[in-house]
N, C-alpha and C positions, 0 to 999 in steps of 0.2 A: 504493500500500500504506500510506503514511503516514496517509492519511485514514481508511482502514478501521481501522488500529491505534489512532489517536486516538479514533475513534468507539467502539470496543469498550472501551477503557480508561474512557471517560466513562460508558458504559452499565453497567459492572460495578463502579463505584467504591462504590456503596452496599452492594452485596452483599459486596464485599471488606471494607468497614468492619464489617459485621455479623459475618462469620466471624472477623475479627481480634479483635473485642470478645469473642466467645465463647471464642476461643483464650486471650486474655489472662486472662479471668475464671477459666477452668478451671485454668490454670497458677498464677495467683496464689493462688486458694483452696486448691488441692491442696498446694502447697508451704508455704502458711501453716499448714496442719494439721500438717505435719511439725515446723515450728518450735514449735507449741503443745505437741505431744507431747514434744519434746526438752526444752523449757524447764521443763515441769512434771515432768520425770523419769518420765513414764509409760512402762512397758515395752510396746513395740509388739510385739516378737517373740512372747511368749506369746499375745497376742490373735490374731495372725495364725495361729499354729500350731493354734489351735482350729478354724479353718475347714477345710472339706473341700478336698482337693487340687484338684478340678476348679474350685471357686470361686476359689481362689488363682490358678490359671492363667488363668481368664477375665478376672480383673482385674489381670493382670500382676504377681502377687506370687509367682510360682513359682520364680524363678531366682536372686534375690539377697536377702540378709537385709533385711527392711523396717526394721530399726532403724539402718540406715546411710543416708547421703545418697545413695549409689549405688543402693541397693535401692528407696528411695522414688522416686528419679528414674526408674528403670526402669519402675516402676508407672505414674507419671504420663506417661511417654513413650508408652506404649501408647495412652492416651486422647487425647493430643495428636496422635498419628499418625492415630488413627481420624478425628478432625475434619479433619485436613489431607488425608487420602486421600479422604474423602467429598467435600470441597470440590473437589478436583482432578478427580475422576471426574464430578461433576455439572457442573462448569464446562466440561469437554471435551465432555460430552454435549449441552449447551445452546447453547454459543456458536456452533456451526456451523449447527445446525438451527432456531434460534429464528425465523428469517424464514419458514420453511416452516410451523412450528406456528402462528405468528401471522398467517399468510397475507399477508405483506408482501414476498414474494420479488421481486415486480416492482420494488419500490422500490430494491432493491440490485443485483439481478443483470441488470437491463436497462441498467445503466450501461456505458460503454465500458472495462470493467476485466475482465481475464482472471479466470476462476474460480480459477486457481492463485494469482494475486495476492491475491484476496479471502481465500482460505483461509490464505495465509501471514500476512496481517495479523491475522486472527483468532487463529491459533495463537500468534503472537508476543505478542499481548496476553494470552492465557491463560497463557503461560509466565511473564510478568511478574507476573501476579496470584498464581500459585502460589508464585513466589519471595518475594513480599511477605509472604504468610502464613507461609512457613517462617522468614523473618527475624523476624517477630513472635514465633513460638514460641521461637526461639533466644534473642532478647533478653530475653524475659520469664523464661524458665527460668534463664538466667544471673543475672539481676538478683535474683530471689527466692531462688535456691539458693546464691548466692555466699557469704553469711555462714556457711553450714554446710559449705563446702568447705575441705578442708585441702590446701594445695599447688595446683600448676597442672595436675596430671594430670587431675583431674576437669573442669577447664575445657576442656581439649583433648578429653576424652571426650565432654562435652556437645556440643561443636562438631562432632565426628565423627558422633555419632548424628544430629544435625540435618542434616548433609550427607547421611547415609543416608536420612533422612526426605524430603529434597528429591528425591533420585534416585527414590525410590519414588513420590512424588507425580507425578513425570513419567510413570512407568509407568501410573498410573491416569488421568492426564490424556490420554495418547495412546490409552488404551483407550476413554475417553469419546469422543474424536474418532472412533474407528472405529465405535462404536455410533451416533454422530450421523449418519454417512454411510450406515450400513446400514439404520437404522430411525429416522428423524427423530421420528416421533410417540411412540415409546416409549423413546427413548434414555436419558432421565433415570432411568426405572425400571430399565432394564437395568444402568446404571452403578451405581446404589445397591445393587442385588442383587449385583453383582460384588464390591463392597467387603465386604459382609456375608458372602458366601460365602468370600472370601479370609480373613476374620477367623476364621470357623468352622473352616476347614481348618487355620489356624495353631494354634488351640486343640487340635484333635484330634491334630496332629503332636506337640505338647508333652506331651499326656496320654499318648500312646503311648510316647514316649521312645525314644532310641537309633535314630531313623530320620531323621537329619539330611539324608540324601539326598533326602527328600521335601520339603525346604524350598523347592525350585524350584517347587512347586505353589502357593505363597502368597507374594505380595510382602511380606506382614507379617513373614515370617521372613527376608527377605533381609538386613536390617540391624537386627534386634531389639537392644534396648539392651544386654542382658547380654552378647551376643556381641561387639558393637562396643566396649563398655567394656573387655572382656578382651583382644580380639585385633585391634581396629581394623576397618576396612572390608574386606570380602572382594572382591578384584578379580574373582573369578568372578562374583559377583552384580552387580558394577558392569558387567561386560561383558554379562551376561545382560540387565540392565535396558536397556542401550544397544541391544541387538539387538531387544528387544521394542518399544522406542519407535520405532526405525527401521522395523520391519516394520509397526507400526500406522500410523505417519505416512505411509509410502509407500502402503499400502493405502487409507487415507483419501483421499489425493490422487487416486489412480487411480479409486476408486469415485465420488468427488464430481465429478470431471471428466467422467465418462461417463454419469451417470444424469440423467433428467429431474427438474427441481425442481417439486414440487407446490405449488400456490398455492390 
């Protein structure tokens, strides 16, 4: 398993660097805009209030005042999450099935290594990649936002939301694993669609309002920034995420071990 793990880390390092750079630039530019508005004394609130409610919700502006560090962070968190979730879903969808798509299955799967061992090495490498991207988002957010934070509560709030982001990344990662074993050729497309659909459902839930019980339908709503900043992580959604990951992981292992690999 160590060889598979090391091989996948090496194979995905350029991709991780690309996603990390994108995450860093988005966070840095987004929070720099807040600093510009604040230092120039520009009133952000009235500008945001002029926007239609659906637009504010789509861009993460619907729950907290945008003229505060918390409100601006909640907005940026949505887009940092979107990048993180898309990365996790696509990574899960591609890391298992790439040999079949590239028609190099014989190179890997004719070795005297159990499929379960190969799968475990790939999954572990993917989890480490996802964790690395979450750490980039956390470190960048704190570094850029820190001058505008009053007290330590916001620091802990940012850390909690990023922990929630990582848990949700795992949900999308394991969903990608499942797509990869069910449909290797189209797993990437299915994974991307799953993230987009989850985002659309989250927007519709917030537009409707007073339907928090529907949050279970979209991982975007499990640990949304406003909720975590106000009440911390919901153990209900932590448990639900664990169940979803376990179910997808077990199903992926079962399906992968039992089907013929196409070359």
